[in-house]
N, C-alpha and C positions, 0 to 999 in steps of 0.2 A: 683694340678699344672693346669694352665690354658694357652692355646696357646696365643702368643701375636706377634704384628707385630710392628717392631719399625725401626728407622733410625739413622745414624750418619752422620753429616756433617764434611768434613775434613776442608775445608776452601774455601772461595769464596774470598780471597783477592786480587786476580789476580796480576797483576805485570810484569809477564812474560809468555811465551808459546813456543809452537813448535807443533811437530807431536804427541807425546806421553808421558806419564808418567808412571813410575815404583815405586812402594811402596808396603810396608808389612801391613799386617792386623792381629793383634793378636787376637785370640778368648779366652775371658776370661771365656766363658761359651759355652755350646753346642747351636750353631746357624746354620741357613740355610740361606745363601745369596740369596737373590730373584731379586736384580735389582741394578743398579747404574745409577748416573744422572752425567753429565759432565758440565763443565763450558767452553762454546765455545763461542767466539766474532763474528764469520761467517763474518771476513774480506774477506777471499779469494773467498769463493763460498757459494751458499746458500744450499749446498748438500756435504755430505761427508760419505765415507765408514768409519765403525768404526769395531774394533775388541777388544775383552777383552779377555786376557789369563790368568790363574791363575796355580800356582804350588806349592806344599806344600814345606814349608822349607826357603821360602824367594827368593828375587829377586837378591840380590847382586852376581855378578860373573856368572850369568846365563842369562845376557841380550841378548846374540847372540846365545845362545843354544837352538834351536827350540825344540828339543826331550825332553828337561826337562819342558817344558810347556805342561803338560799332559791333561789340561782341557782348553777347548775353551768356554768361558762362553757366549759369543756374537760375531756375525759376521753379521751386519746390515747396513743399510744406514739410517742416520738422515738428517733432513732438517730443515732449518732455520724457527721457528714459525712465523706465519704471524704477530703477535704482537710484534717482538723481536724488542728492542732498544738498540743498543750498549751503554755502559755506564749507563744503567739503574738501577733500584733498584735492592735490593737483590732478590725480587720475580721474576725479569725479569731472573736474572742468575740462579736461581734455576730451572727454567723451558726452559733455552736455549738448552740444548741437553739430553733428557731423552730417555734412552734406553727402548723400550716397555718391558713389562713384558713377553710378548709372545716370544720375541726375546732372552731371558736371560736364560740361563741353570742353574738351582739351584745348589748351591755348600753347601754341608753340611761340618761344620768347627767344630772340636771338642775341648771342653775346653782345653787350654794350647797350641793348634797347631798354627804355624805361617804359613800364606799364603802369597807368592808374586802375586802381581796383575800387569798386564801390559796392559795399555790402549793406544791405537794407533789409529790415524784416518788419512784419506788420504790428508788433507790439515793441515797447520801449525796454525790452529785456536784454538788449544786446550790450554786453560790458566792453568798456574799453578803460584807458588810463590817461590821466592828465599828463601831457609830455613836457617837453622844454622847449624845442625848436622845430618848426614844421620843415621837413627835409633832412633832420638829423637821422642817422642810423640807428635803428632799434635793434636789429638782430642781423646776424651775416654768417655766411659760411662760403665755401669756394665756389659756389655757384650762384647764389642770390644773395641781396641786400633788401632787407624790409625797411622802409622809411617812416617816420613820424607823419601824420597827416591831420585828418580833422573827424569830429564827430557830426552825426547829422540827427537833427532833432524832429524830423518830420518823415510821414509814408503818406502815399507812395512816392518813389523818386522822381524828379523832373515835372512836379506839378505845382511849382511855386507861384502863387498868385492866381490859380485856377480853381474853378469849383470843385474838380477832384481832389485838390490840395486844401480844401477849406477856405478858398479866398485869402489865404494869408501867405506872407512872403516866410519863404523857409529859412530857417536858422541853422548854422554851422558853428561849432565851437572847435578852436583851434589855439595850441597844438593838442593833438589827442593821439594816442597810440592804440591801434587795432590790436584786440586780444584774440590770437587764434593761431592757427598752424596751417602751412601750405604744404601740399604733397605734390611731387614732381618726379620726371623721368630725366635722366641725362646720361651721358656715357663717361666711362672712366678708364684709367690703365688697368688692363687685366692683370691679377695676380699671376705670377710666375712660380713654377716649380722648382724646387731646388733641384740642380743636377745631380744624378745619382753616379757616384763614381763606380768603377770597376771593383769587383769583389777582391778582398786582400786575403792572402794566404794566412796572415797572421794578424791578430787584433791589433790595431794601432794604440800605442801609449800616449799619442798627442791629445792634449786637452781641446775639447770643441771649441771652435770660435764663437764667441759671444756676440750677439746682435748689438749694434751700436746703440746706446741709451742717451736720449738728450733729456735733461732735467730743467724747468723752467718753473717760475714762480707767478702766477697771476693773480692781481688785485682788482677788487670791484669797489666803488663808492656808490651809496645809495642816496637817492633824494626822497625825502619824505613829507608829505603834507599832512598836518595835524591840526586838532583843535588848539588854538592859541592859549586856551586855559589849562590844558594838559602839560603837566611836568615833562620838560624836555629831556632830563635824567630818565624818567620812565620810558619815554618813546625811544630813548638810546638802549635802555635795557631790553624792552621788548623785540626790537630789532636784531641785537645782538645774540639773545638767546635763541629767537626764531630761525636765525641764519645758522647758529651753529649747530641746532639740532638736524636742519635739513642737510647741510653738510656732513655731518656725521653719518647719516643713513647713506649718503652717497659713497663715503669712504668704505663703510662696512658692507656695502652692495645690498643693502635693505630697501633701496628706492630703485625700482625697476625702470623706471622712466630715465631718471638721471644716470644711472649705471648704464643703461642700454646706449646713451649718447657718448658716454666715454668709451665704451667697449666698440662702438662704430668707428671712431675715430683712432683707436689704438693707444687711447691714454690709460695710465695707471696713477690715480690719484692717491698720494701716499699719506697727506697730511693737510690739515687746514687751521687756520687761525683766525679769530675774531677779536 
């Protein structure tokens, strides 16, 4: 087995936001969580305090129970990147708020375990997306699954009804989809070298054996919330046009992020249809 470093994006679809997000992560294999990136629009300020808590067993029902969150993964201050542009490209969102690795405490997650994560920041610029059902899978790969959770409307965490929390009962919105990316370490099968045959006295005329190729088709459905006064046909057109442009960049190799994910998994995307 060989050590490997991977990442899993939940979503960067945006659409809503507030001070925090709670969500569950299911480990499908033994992994060590090494970092987290957030989607922040930096509307309120150019700097924010960020805390990330974790607990084994999931977040639901424990959002106000500080003693249940036994792992403080990060307690740091993030700043707006110099080249940040609100509403920019996916690359801009991916780098809008990256918790430095040295400020993140590694978290070992065993195969089959569910861990709740609570991300909270000192201004309401943390972005998330309206979901469909708490506990539904948002994103997955062979090592991890990220589930739909909730948005948190207050800061600091765990201070509901206290003077530190403004003497108000904290509010949570659900379902919500955390926007961000998880970085982690794991182990995988080591690549094997092709055996080298003995040198031949004469060149072989046999055709080389082609690697097996499996072709498949993947379909996606989109759920879109929009102003009821806006034309449904216009919404469909905008979604179709935008999706087609993004996928065209993937097929042409012009989108470094999407193309990188395809290459990591040995995928060759040959065509798209919308």
